[in-house]
BAPA-189640 format. One line per 10 residues: their letters; for each residue x, y, z of N, C-alpha, C. Coordinates in Angstrom, 1 decimal. Atoms other than C-alpha are relative to their C-alpha. Example, Ala and Ser with C-alpha at 12.3 -4.5 7.8 and 13.67 -1.06 7.14 Angstrom:
BEGIN
AS	0.9,-1.2,0.0,12.3,-4.5,7.8,0.9,1.2,0.0  -0.9,-1.1,0.0,13.7,-1.1,7.1,-0.8,1.1,0.8
END
This chain:
BEGIN
MSAARERATA	1.4,-1.0,0.2,-0.4,-0.1,0.1,1.2,1.2,-0.2  -0.9,-0.6,0.6,1.4,3.1,-1.1,0.1,1.1,1.4  -0.8,-0.3,-1.8,2.6,5.7,2.0,-2.1,1.2,0.0  1.4,-0.5,0.3,-0.9,8.2,0.5,-0.8,-1.0,0.8  0.8,0.9,-0.6,-3.0,5.4,1.2,-0.1,-0.3,1.4  -0.6,0.5,-1.0,-1.6,4.5,4.1,-1.0,1.7,1.2  0.0,-1.4,-1.0,-2.0,7.9,5.5,-2.1,0.1,0.3  1.8,-0.5,-0.2,-6.1,8.5,4.4,-0.9,-1.0,1.1  0.5,1.2,-1.0,-7.0,5.2,5.9,0.1,0.8,1.1  -0.4,-0.3,-1.7,-5.5,6.1,9.2,-1.3,1.2,-0.3
VLLIALGGLV	1.2,-1.4,-0.4,-7.6,9.8,8.7,-1.3,-0.8,0.0  0.8,1.3,0.4,-10.3,7.4,7.3,-0.6,0.2,1.2  1.2,1.2,-1.5,-11.1,5.4,10.5,0.4,1.2,1.0  0.2,-1.3,-1.6,-9.8,8.4,13.3,-1.5,0.8,-0.7  1.6,-0.9,0.7,-12.8,10.5,11.0,-1.1,-0.6,0.9  0.6,0.6,-0.7,-14.9,7.9,11.7,-0.5,-0.9,0.3  0.0,1.0,-1.2,-14.6,6.5,14.3,-0.4,1.1,1.4  0.4,-0.6,-0.9,-14.5,9.5,16.1,-2.1,1.1,-0.3  1.6,-0.4,0.1,-18.6,11.0,13.8,-0.3,-1.4,1.1  0.9,1.4,-0.7,-19.6,7.1,15.2,-0.2,0.4,1.5
VLVAAGRTWV	-0.2,0.0,-1.3,-18.7,7.5,19.2,-1.3,1.9,0.0  0.7,-1.1,-0.4,-20.0,11.2,18.7,-1.7,0.1,-0.6  1.0,0.1,0.0,-23.3,10.5,17.0,-0.7,-1.3,1.4  0.9,1.2,-1.4,-24.0,7.2,19.5,0.1,0.7,0.9  0.7,0.1,-1.9,-23.7,9.4,22.4,-1.2,0.9,-0.3  1.3,-0.5,0.0,-26.7,11.4,21.6,-0.9,-0.7,-0.3  0.6,0.6,0.4,-28.7,8.9,21.1,-0.2,-1.0,1.1  0.5,0.5,-1.2,-30.7,6.7,23.9,0.9,-1.5,0.1  -1.0,0.7,-0.1,-27.9,4.7,25.5,-1.4,-0.8,1.1  1.2,0.4,-0.9,-30.3,3.2,29.0,-1.5,0.9,-0.2
RLRPAAAVAL	1.0,-0.8,-0.6,-34.1,3.4,29.6,-0.5,-0.9,1.1  0.4,0.2,-1.1,-35.2,3.5,32.8,-1.5,-0.2,0.2  2.0,-0.1,-0.2,-38.8,1.9,33.7,0.0,0.2,1.6  0.7,0.4,-1.1,-40.4,2.7,36.9,-0.2,-1.1,1.0  0.6,0.3,-0.6,-41.4,0.7,39.8,-1.2,-0.5,-0.7  1.7,0.5,0.8,-44.7,-1.3,38.6,-1.0,0.5,0.7  0.7,-0.2,-1.1,-46.6,0.4,41.6,0.3,1.9,-0.6  -0.2,-1.2,0.3,-45.5,4.3,39.6,-0.1,-0.4,-1.3  0.6,-0.6,1.2,-47.7,5.6,37.1,0.7,0.3,-1.5  -0.4,-1.2,1.1,-44.4,7.2,34.9,0.5,-0.8,-0.8
PPVRLSGRAL	0.0,0.6,0.7,-43.6,6.9,31.7,1.4,-0.1,-0.2  -1.1,0.5,0.1,-40.1,5.1,30.7,0.9,1.1,0.3  -0.9,-0.8,-0.2,-36.9,7.5,31.8,1.2,-0.3,-1.5  -1.5,0.0,0.7,-34.5,7.8,28.6,0.9,0.5,-0.1  -1.2,-0.6,-0.7,-30.8,8.6,29.1,0.7,0.0,-1.6  -0.7,0.4,0.5,-28.5,9.3,26.6,1.4,-0.4,-0.3  -1.5,0.1,-0.6,-24.9,8.9,26.3,0.7,1.4,1.0  -0.9,-0.7,-0.6,-24.0,12.1,26.9,-0.7,1.0,1.1  0.3,0.0,-1.4,-26.6,12.3,30.0,0.7,-0.3,1.0  -0.5,1.0,-0.6,-24.8,9.5,31.2,1.5,0.1,0.3
SAGVPALGLL	-1.8,-0.5,-0.4,-21.0,10.8,30.5,0.1,0.8,-0.6  -0.6,-0.9,1.0,-20.2,13.5,29.1,1.5,0.6,-0.4  -1.4,0.2,1.1,-17.2,13.0,27.9,0.2,-1.0,-0.8  -0.4,1.0,1.8,-17.7,10.5,25.1,-0.8,1.0,-0.9  0.3,-1.3,0.7,-19.0,13.4,23.0,1.1,1.0,-0.1  -1.0,-1.0,0.4,-16.5,15.6,23.7,1.0,-1.0,-0.5  -1.0,0.4,0.4,-14.2,12.9,23.3,0.2,-0.4,-1.5  0.3,0.1,1.3,-15.6,12.2,19.7,-0.1,1.1,-1.0  -0.4,-1.4,1.3,-14.7,15.7,18.8,1.1,-0.3,-0.5  -1.5,0.0,-0.6,-11.6,15.1,20.3,0.9,-0.5,-1.7
LLAAAAGVLA	-1.0,0.7,1.2,-10.9,12.4,17.6,-0.3,0.1,-1.6  0.3,-0.8,1.6,-12.7,14.8,14.4,1.1,0.7,-0.4  -1.1,-0.6,-0.2,-10.1,16.7,15.6,1.7,-0.4,-0.5  -1.0,0.9,0.2,-7.1,14.6,15.4,0.2,-0.8,-1.5  -0.1,-0.1,0.7,-8.2,13.5,12.3,0.6,1.0,-1.1  -1.1,-1.4,1.1,-7.1,17.0,10.6,0.6,0.5,0.6  -1.0,-0.8,0.1,-4.4,17.4,12.6,1.1,-1.5,-0.7  -0.5,1.1,0.5,-3.0,14.2,11.2,0.8,0.4,-1.3  -0.2,-0.6,0.9,-3.3,15.6,8.2,1.0,1.8,-0.5  -0.5,-1.6,0.5,-1.7,19.1,8.6,1.5,-0.2,1.0
VRGPARRAVG	-2.0,-0.3,-0.6,1.7,18.3,10.9,0.0,-0.7,-0.4  -0.9,0.5,0.7,4.3,17.1,10.0,1.4,-1.2,1.1  -1.0,0.6,-0.1,7.1,14.6,10.9,-0.5,-0.4,2.3  0.8,-0.4,-0.7,6.5,14.3,14.9,-0.5,0.0,1.1  1.0,-0.5,-0.6,4.3,16.3,15.7,-1.5,-1.2,-0.6  1.3,1.1,-0.3,1.7,13.8,14.2,0.7,-1.3,0.4  0.7,1.6,-1.0,2.8,10.6,15.8,-0.5,0.8,1.7  0.8,-0.8,-1.8,2.0,13.0,19.6,-1.8,-0.4,-0.7  1.1,0.3,1.2,-1.2,13.1,16.5,-0.8,-0.6,0.7  0.8,1.0,-0.1,-1.8,9.7,16.5,-0.4,-0.8,1.5
AVAVLAALLA	0.3,-0.2,-1.7,-1.3,9.1,20.3,-1.1,0.9,0.4  0.3,-0.8,-0.8,-3.2,11.3,21.1,-1.9,-0.5,-0.4  0.9,0.7,0.7,-5.9,9.7,19.1,-0.6,-1.1,0.8  0.5,1.2,-1.1,-5.2,6.3,20.7,-0.9,0.3,1.4  0.2,0.2,-1.4,-5.5,7.6,23.9,-1.4,0.2,0.5  1.7,-0.6,-0.4,-8.9,9.6,23.2,-1.3,-0.9,-0.1  0.7,1.3,0.4,-10.3,6.3,21.4,-0.3,-1.0,1.3  0.1,0.4,-0.8,-9.4,4.6,24.6,-0.7,0.2,1.2  0.9,-1.1,-1.5,-10.8,7.1,27.2,-1.3,-0.4,-0.5  1.4,-0.1,-0.1,-14.1,6.6,25.1,-0.7,-0.9,0.4
AELTVAAAYG	0.7,1.5,0.1,-14.4,2.9,25.0,-0.7,0.1,1.7  -0.2,0.2,-1.4,-13.6,2.9,29.1,-1.2,0.6,0.7  1.4,-1.6,-1.0,-16.2,6.0,30.2,-1.9,-0.6,-0.8  1.1,0.7,0.4,-18.9,4.2,27.8,-0.1,-1.2,0.9  0.8,1.0,-0.7,-18.3,1.2,29.3,-0.1,-0.3,1.8  0.3,-0.1,-1.2,-18.4,1.9,32.4,-1.5,0.7,0.0  1.7,0.0,0.8,-22.0,3.8,31.4,-0.5,-0.4,0.4  1.4,1.0,0.1,-24.0,1.5,30.1,0.1,-1.4,0.1  0.1,1.4,-0.6,-22.4,-1.8,31.1,0.8,-0.2,1.3  -0.3,-0.5,-1.8,-20.7,-0.9,34.5,-0.5,-0.4,1.6
PHRRATAVSA	0.0,0.6,-1.7,-21.1,-2.3,38.0,-1.3,1.3,0.8  0.5,-0.6,0.1,-22.5,0.9,38.6,-1.2,1.3,-0.8  0.6,-0.7,1.4,-24.9,1.6,35.4,-1.3,0.4,0.8  1.3,-0.3,-1.1,-28.0,1.3,37.6,-0.1,1.2,0.4  0.1,-0.9,-0.8,-27.0,4.0,40.4,0.3,1.6,-1.4  -0.4,-1.3,0.4,-25.4,6.6,38.0,-1.1,0.6,-1.0  1.0,-0.6,1.0,-28.2,6.4,35.0,-1.9,0.7,1.1  1.2,0.0,-0.5,-30.9,6.7,38.2,1.0,1.6,0.3  -0.4,-1.2,-0.4,-29.0,9.9,39.3,0.3,0.5,-1.1  0.3,-1.1,0.9,-28.6,11.3,35.9,-2.0,-0.2,-0.2
AGDRLGSPTG	2.1,0.2,0.0,-32.9,10.6,35.6,-0.2,0.8,1.0  1.0,-0.8,-1.2,-33.3,12.4,38.8,-1.5,0.4,-0.1  1.6,-0.3,-0.6,-36.9,13.8,39.7,-1.0,-0.9,-1.0  0.1,0.5,1.5,-37.9,12.2,36.1,-1.0,-1.7,0.5  0.5,1.7,-0.2,-38.1,8.6,37.8,-0.7,-0.4,1.6  0.9,0.2,-1.4,-40.4,9.4,40.9,0.9,-1.2,1.2  -0.6,1.2,-0.8,-39.1,6.7,43.2,1.0,-1.0,-0.3  -1.3,0.5,0.8,-35.5,5.4,42.0,-0.3,-1.6,0.9  0.4,1.7,0.1,-36.4,1.7,44.0,-1.5,-0.4,-0.8  1.4,0.7,0.7,-37.6,-0.9,42.1,0.1,0.2,-1.2
ATAATSGWPA	0.1,-0.7,1.4,-36.8,0.9,39.1,0.8,-1.1,-1.2  -1.4,1.0,0.5,-34.6,-1.5,36.4,0.2,0.8,-1.2  -1.1,-0.9,1.7,-31.9,-0.4,33.2,-0.5,-0.8,-1.2  -0.3,1.3,1.1,-32.2,-1.8,30.2,1.0,0.9,-0.9  -0.8,-1.1,0.9,-29.3,-0.7,27.8,-0.1,-0.4,-1.5  -0.1,0.0,1.9,-29.7,0.0,23.9,0.9,-0.4,-0.2  -0.9,0.0,1.0,-27.2,-1.0,21.7,1.1,1.3,-0.5  -1.0,-1.1,-0.1,-26.0,2.3,21.1,1.5,0.2,0.6  -1.4,0.1,-1.1,-23.3,2.0,23.7,0.7,-0.5,-0.8  -0.9,0.8,0.8,-21.9,-0.6,21.6,0.1,0.4,-1.7
VALAGAALAL	-1.1,-1.1,1.1,-21.7,1.2,18.1,0.7,1.1,0.2  -0.9,-1.4,0.2,-19.9,4.0,20.2,0.9,-0.7,0.0  -1.2,0.7,-0.1,-17.7,1.1,21.4,1.1,-0.4,-1.6  -0.7,0.1,1.4,-17.1,-0.1,17.7,0.8,1.4,-0.6  -0.3,-0.9,1.2,-16.6,3.4,16.1,1.4,0.6,0.9  -0.9,-0.5,-1.0,-14.0,4.0,19.7,1.2,-1.2,-0.6  -0.5,0.7,0.5,-12.4,0.7,18.1,0.7,0.3,-1.5  -0.4,-0.7,0.8,-12.1,2.3,14.7,1.1,0.9,-0.1  -0.9,-0.6,0.0,-10.4,4.9,16.0,1.0,0.1,0.5  -1.1,0.6,-1.4,-8.0,3.1,18.2,1.0,-0.5,-1.1
AGGAWALARS	-0.8,0.9,0.9,-7.2,1.2,15.1,0.8,1.2,-1.6  -0.2,-1.4,0.7,-6.5,5.1,12.8,1.1,0.4,0.5  -0.6,-0.3,-0.4,-4.9,6.1,15.7,1.9,-0.7,-0.3  -1.9,1.1,-0.2,-2.2,3.0,16.2,0.3,-0.2,-1.3  -0.3,-0.1,0.6,-1.8,3.0,12.9,0.9,1.4,-0.7  -0.8,-1.4,0.1,-0.8,6.8,12.6,1.3,-0.1,0.4  -0.9,-0.1,-0.7,1.4,6.5,15.1,1.2,-0.8,-0.2  -1.4,1.2,0.6,3.4,3.5,14.0,0.0,-0.1,-1.4  -0.4,0.1,1.5,3.4,4.4,10.0,0.2,1.6,-0.3  -0.1,-1.0,0.6,3.4,8.1,9.9,1.6,0.2,-0.6
GRWSSLGRRY	-1.1,-0.6,0.1,7.0,8.6,9.5,0.6,-0.3,-1.7  -0.3,-0.5,1.6,6.7,7.8,5.6,-0.9,0.5,-0.7  0.8,-0.2,0.3,4.1,9.5,5.2,0.2,1.7,-0.7  -0.3,-1.7,0.4,4.5,13.1,2.8,-1.1,0.6,0.9  1.0,-0.7,-0.7,2.8,15.8,4.9,-0.3,1.5,-1.9  0.6,-1.1,0.8,1.5,19.4,3.0,1.5,0.6,-0.6  -1.1,-0.6,1.0,3.9,21.4,0.2,0.5,1.0,0.6  -0.4,-1.7,0.0,6.1,23.9,1.0,-0.4,1.0,0.5  0.7,-1.4,0.3,4.6,26.3,-0.7,-1.0,0.8,0.9  1.0,-0.3,-1.1,2.1,26.5,2.6,0.1,0.5,0.7
DSPARPSGQD	-0.2,-0.1,-1.2,3.9,27.2,4.5,0.1,2.1,-0.5  0.5,-0.9,0.3,4.4,31.3,4.9,1.4,0.1,-0.2  -1.5,-0.3,-0.3,8.1,32.9,3.5,0.9,0.5,1.4  -0.4,-0.1,-1.3,10.8,33.4,6.1,0.5,1.0,-0.2  -0.3,-1.2,-0.3,11.4,36.7,5.2,-0.5,0.7,-1.8  0.4,-0.3,1.6,9.8,38.7,2.2,1.8,0.6,-0.7  -0.9,0.2,0.6,11.9,39.4,-0.9,0.8,1.7,-0.3  -0.6,-1.0,-0.1,13.9,42.6,-1.0,-0.9,0.9,-1.2  1.5,-0.6,1.0,11.4,43.5,-4.5,-1.0,0.5,0.5  0.7,0.0,-0.4,9.1,43.5,-2.5,-0.7,0.9,1.5
VDAWQALSRG	-0.4,-0.9,-0.8,9.9,45.4,0.2,0.5,1.4,-0.3  0.0,-1.2,0.3,10.2,48.3,-1.8,-0.6,0.7,0.0  2.0,-0.8,0.6,6.9,48.5,-3.5,-0.6,0.3,1.0  1.3,0.0,-1.2,5.2,47.8,0.2,1.1,2.1,0.1  -0.7,-1.5,-0.5,8.1,51.3,1.1,-0.7,1.1,-1.0  0.7,-1.2,1.4,6.6,52.9,-2.5,-0.9,0.4,0.1  1.5,-0.6,-1.1,3.5,53.0,-1.2,-0.4,0.6,0.8  -0.3,-1.0,-1.4,4.0,54.3,2.2,-0.1,1.6,-0.3  -0.1,-1.3,0.9,5.2,56.8,0.3,-0.7,1.2,-0.7  1.2,-1.3,0.7,2.7,58.3,-1.6,0.2,-0.8,-1.4
DDPTL	0.2,0.6,1.5,4.3,56.3,-4.9,-0.8,-1.0,-0.8  0.7,1.0,1.1,3.3,54.5,-7.7,1.1,-1.0,-0.3  -1.3,0.8,0.5,5.3,51.0,-7.7,0.0,-0.3,-1.4  -0.2,1.0,1.5,3.9,49.9,-10.7,0.4,1.5,-1.3  -0.4,-0.5,1.0,5.2,52.9,-13.1,1.1,-0.3,-0.3
END
């Protein structure tokens, strides 16, 4: 595989993973059903309500995808490492919020007064946390790829860098304009 395709694949994996994490965090993760004696509708809690860090890490992964394109050398490896860490943390927060031992307590706390009495309430997890985990896995793969292979990848051309200093002719033209002379004559 060429270096350009490797870079494009890593960027695509990180960006797609970040987008999937971000979208999944906005969906219903846990549905709390009040006790049978309480006539309240079920309370639906999104990933954002259960763990505010998950959508924030999705945004960080999207920024990391752009960063892999924008920087070069050791900075690109650092961005790959940030993507790996963000993906691991997003997966950890997702598991803790949706599948962890304190899942029900976290959901009851996030539901607040909408649940009525928390005793006897049952919690059911939807499939969206698994989707968020899949997105984190995609971003982890792309970040690891960028971390391991980015030394071979090209970067944006130097033509996008600012010149070290303006040429003498350009400076003379600006000075002529400052004096009120027309440098085009």
